[in-house]
C-alpha positions as CSV (number, residue, x, y, z in Angstrom):
1,M,0.0,0.0,0.0
2,A,2.1,2.9,1.3
3,E,5.6,3.2,0.0
4,Q,8.2,3.3,2.8
5,L,10.9,5.9,2.6
6,P,14.6,5.0,3.2
7,A,16.0,5.9,6.6
8,P,17.9,9.2,6.7
9,T,21.6,8.9,6.5
10,A,24.4,10.8,8.2
11,E,25.1,12.5,4.8
12,A,21.8,14.4,5.0
13,A,21.7,18.2,4.7
14,P,23.9,19.8,7.4
15,T,22.1,21.3,10.4
16,A,22.6,24.9,11.5
17,R,24.9,23.7,14.3
18,T,27.3,21.8,11.9
19,A,27.1,24.5,9.3
20,Q,28.5,27.3,11.5
21,A,31.8,26.8,13.3
22,T,32.1,28.4,16.7
23,P,34.7,31.1,16.5
24,E,37.6,31.1,18.9
25,P,37.4,33.8,21.6
26,S,39.7,36.7,21.1
27,A,42.4,37.6,23.6
28,D,40.3,40.5,24.9
29,E,37.4,38.1,25.6
30,L,39.6,35.6,27.4
31,R,41.0,38.4,29.5
32,K,37.4,39.5,30.4
33,R,36.5,36.0,31.3
34,R,39.5,35.5,33.6
35,L,38.7,38.9,35.2
36,I,35.1,37.8,35.9
37,I,36.3,34.4,37.3
38,Y,38.9,36.0,39.6
39,G,36.5,38.7,40.7
40,S,33.9,36.1,41.6
41,I,36.4,34.1,43.6
42,A,37.6,37.2,45.4
43,G,34.0,38.2,46.2
44,L,33.2,34.8,47.6
45,I,36.3,34.9,49.8
46,V,35.3,38.3,51.1
47,L,31.7,37.1,51.8
48,L,33.0,34.1,53.7
49,I,35.3,36.3,55.8
50,L,32.4,38.7,56.6
51,L,30.2,35.7,57.5
52,A,32.9,34.4,59.9
53,L,33.3,37.8,61.5
54,A,29.5,38.1,61.9
55,V,29.3,34.7,63.6
56,Y,32.2,35.5,65.9
57,W,30.5,38.9,66.8
58,A,27.2,37.1,67.4
59,V,28.6,34.6,69.9
60,Q,30.2,37.3,72.1
61,P,28.3,37.6,75.5
62,Q,27.9,41.3,75.3
63,H,26.0,41.0,71.9
64,Q,23.4,38.3,73.0
65,E,20.4,40.7,73.0
66,V,21.2,41.9,69.4
67,T,21.7,38.3,68.3
68,R,18.4,37.2,69.8
69,G,16.7,40.1,67.9
70,L,18.3,39.1,64.7
71,R,17.3,35.5,65.3
72,D,13.7,36.5,65.8
73,V,13.7,38.6,62.6
74,A,15.2,35.7,60.7
75,I,12.5,33.3,62.0
76,I,9.7,35.8,61.0
77,F,11.3,36.3,57.6
78,L,11.5,32.5,57.0
79,A,7.9,32.0,58.1
80,F,6.8,34.7,55.7
81,L,8.9,33.1,52.9
82,S,7.2,29.8,53.6
83,I,3.8,31.3,53.3
84,V,4.8,32.9,49.9
85,I,6.2,29.6,48.6
86,G,3.0,27.8,49.7
87,A,0.9,30.3,47.8
88,M,3.1,30.0,44.7
89,L,2.7,26.2,44.9
90,V,-1.1,26.5,45.1
91,A,-1.0,28.8,42.0
92,L,1.2,26.3,40.2
93,L,-1.2,23.5,41.1
94,Y,-4.1,25.5,39.7
95,Q,-2.3,26.2,36.5
96,V,-1.4,22.5,36.0
97,T,-5.1,21.7,36.6
98,M,-6.2,24.2,34.0
99,L,-3.6,22.9,31.5
100,T,-4.9,19.3,32.0
101,L,-8.5,20.5,31.5
102,L,-7.5,22.4,28.4
103,L,-5.8,19.3,27.0
104,R,-8.8,17.1,27.8
105,D,-11.5,19.5,26.6
106,E,-9.8,21.3,23.6
107,V,-6.9,19.4,22.2
108,K,-8.3,15.8,22.4
109,P,-11.4,16.6,20.3
110,L,-9.3,18.6,17.9
111,L,-7.0,15.6,17.4
112,E,-10.0,13.3,16.9
113,S,-11.4,15.7,14.3
114,I,-8.1,15.7,12.5
115,N,-8.0,11.9,12.6
116,E,-11.6,11.7,11.1
117,T,-10.6,14.2,8.4
118,M,-7.6,12.2,7.6
119,N,-9.7,9.0,7.3
120,T,-12.1,10.8,4.9
121,V,-9.2,12.0,2.7
122,R,-7.8,8.5,2.7
123,G,-11.2,7.1,1.6
124,T,-11.6,9.8,-1.1
125,T,-8.2,9.0,-2.6
126,V,-8.9,5.3,-2.7
127,F,-12.3,6.0,-4.3
128,M,-10.7,8.3,-6.9
129,S,-8.0,5.8,-7.6
130,N,-10.4,2.9,-8.1
131,N,-13.1,4.7,-10.0
132,I,-11.2,7.3,-12.1
133,V,-7.5,6.9,-12.3
134,D,-7.4,3.1,-12.8
135,P,-10.0,3.1,-15.6
136,T,-8.4,6.1,-17.3
137,I,-5.0,4.3,-17.3
138,K,-6.6,1.2,-18.7
139,V,-8.4,3.1,-21.5
140,A,-5.2,5.1,-22.3
141,S,-3.1,1.9,-22.5
142,T,-5.8,0.1,-24.7
143,L,-6.0,3.1,-27.0
144,S,-2.2,3.3,-27.2
145,G,-2.1,-0.4,-28.1
146,V,-4.8,0.0,-30.7
147,W,-3.0,3.0,-32.2
148,R,0.3,1.1,-32.4
149,T,-1.5,-1.8,-34.0
150,L,-3.0,0.5,-36.6
151,E,0.3,2.1,-37.3
152,T,2.0,-1.2,-37.8
153,L,-0.8,-2.6,-40.1
154,A,-1.4,0.6,-42.1
155,G,2.2,1.8,-42.3
156,I,1.2,5.3,-41.2
157,R,3.9,5.6,-38.6
158,S,6.3,7.6,-40.7
159,S,3.7,10.1,-41.7
160,V,2.5,10.8,-38.2
161,Q,6.0,11.1,-36.6
162,P,7.3,14.7,-36.3
163,K,10.4,15.7,-38.1
164,Q,13.6,15.4,-36.2
165,R,15.7,18.4,-35.6
166,K,19.1,18.7,-37.2
167,E,21.9,19.4,-34.9
């Protein structure tokens, strides 16, 4: 029935990724990258040092009241953050539910309609092939055979053939 196409080979048309070569970064770009990396490392080291100093300051006996206040603020902030994250998860769950309903109510009937249309087109092409194309081919081949027979019997072949071009 349907003709199967050969499997694609590795010699197919090149993709955009293989067609363009990635250019080598220039010396200026390499210098900028190194500067960014070294700056990030230095910033991380400074941040760790500040964190160590803050912890050392917080454990000193004379700063216990301030440390307790900061602890309380941090707990309140984390509680608020938990509430916000919970609300975001509820919103995400709602969106996933709406997407599921959309797929069920809109996309599935659309795909079924497309499948039905495809079956109708398939039936139409089979009908056209069986009732128009095949008989037309049979009639044309029969007429061609009759014509050749008449040409051979009557000798009219040379008078019907067009003149050939001289090159």
